[in-house]
C-alpha positions, 0 to 999 in steps of 0.5 A: 830959629823957627820950629819947623827947621827942627822937624826931620821929614818922615823920621819914624819911617826912615828909622823903621826902614833902616832898623833891621840893618842898624840893630847889629853891634858895630853897624855903620850908618851914613847920613849923606845929607847931614843938614842940622843933624835931626835925622842923625841925632835920631839914628844915634839915639835909637841905635846905641850900638851904631856909629854914624858918619855925616856928610854935608857940603855946607860948613855952617850946617856942619858946625851947627850939627856938630854942636847938636851931636857933641853928646855922642862923642866918638860915635859921630864922625862929621865930614865936609863933603858932597855926597857923591864923594862917599866912596873916597870918605869911606876909603879915608876912614878905612871902612869897607862896607856900611850897614845903612845909608840915608839921603834927605834931598830937601834943601836944608830948612836952615838954608831956606830960613837964612835970608842971605843965602838966596834960596827962598823966593818969599823974601828978598836976598842975594841970588846965591843958592850955593850949598857950599859957599866956598866954591862954584858959581852963584845963581846970579851968575847963571842968570846973567851969563848963560846963553838963552837956550841954556837957561830955557833948557835948565828951567824946563829940565830942572824946574819942569817950567812950561813957560820957560821961554817967556821967563828967559826972554824977560830975563835976557831983556832985563839983564842987558839993562842991569845984571841980576843980583837979588831974588825979589827982582827975579820973582817980580819979573816971573810974575809979570812974564807969566800969563794969568792962567799960569799964575793961578796954579801951584803956589808961588809962580817963581817956585819952579825957576828957583828950583831949577837954578838951585839944581844947576848951581849945585849940580844936584842931579849929576851929583845924585846920579853918581851918589846913589849907585855909589851908596848902594855899592857901599852897602854890605849884604843886609845893609839898607838905604833910604832916600827922601826926594822932593821932586819928580826928577830926583825920585825918578833917578832913585827909582831907576837905580833901585829898579836896576838893582832889584832886577835879574840881568839874566838873558831870557830863557835860562833854566837856572839863573846863575848867581852873577845875574841875580838881583842885588837889591830887594825893594822895601817900599812899594813905589814911593811912600808919602808922608801922612796928613798929620805929618804934613800938618805938623811940617809943611816942608814934608808935603812933596816928600817921596821915600824909597828904600832898598836892602842889599841882598847880594854882593856884586859878582865881578 
């Protein structure tokens, strides 16, 4: 168990952002990305009146966080679900509105540390990358079966990989000889496929391809596109949402949903803006907040994090 997996990213800032909504008795907070329960444990400790609902698609994460949160007894309800299933989960629990929502969209450090899950490019492992290993297709299947054009699209869209065509050409050539099964072979192929200049920038050259495969395998962006608006809708007035994202695609999505909620939808030129056109959200962060240098020194996984927060200031008017 490496220590770095226990350090939740930007923890203090997340707690401070959510605090005004969670200090009221009977507040309900949803941790949409429970992971190992670091953020959840801190929420339960800091807000003794609050009840927590924790979601995760990874059964192993649920088991481990369940042990960690056991001292809080009935105050914590843990559910095996993907975070876009939030409305159905709340419905099942009979909860109409919540006061806080937290998303930490990073891959759980547990998944990165467990070699056999295939998320990490630093060690050889089966190319799996499914966050919920009971369902869906693995990264190896994506590499071995997707048409070349689709692979190029995924690497460009989800990995922002400029050398996508080169990498895919090499993948297609190699998979005909032997299907991919392990991460080391893919890492080596990417190293060989890239021009020298591309290898000198931005860490491990395989990083962008692995990110793209992970997003595709877990449907992360399409899940997020449904989840953030659903979470905003679940907030009662005065409720707050905090979202930690780790790459520009996620951050852009969150920014768009928050910006739309914080904008007036009134036609221009109205002397008085009727209630139904008024903004639903107030932004709590100016742009995205970044981790401090001290925090990055303590926990290198915090480096790419971007935090955005918003408060629900009005109900939706149908």
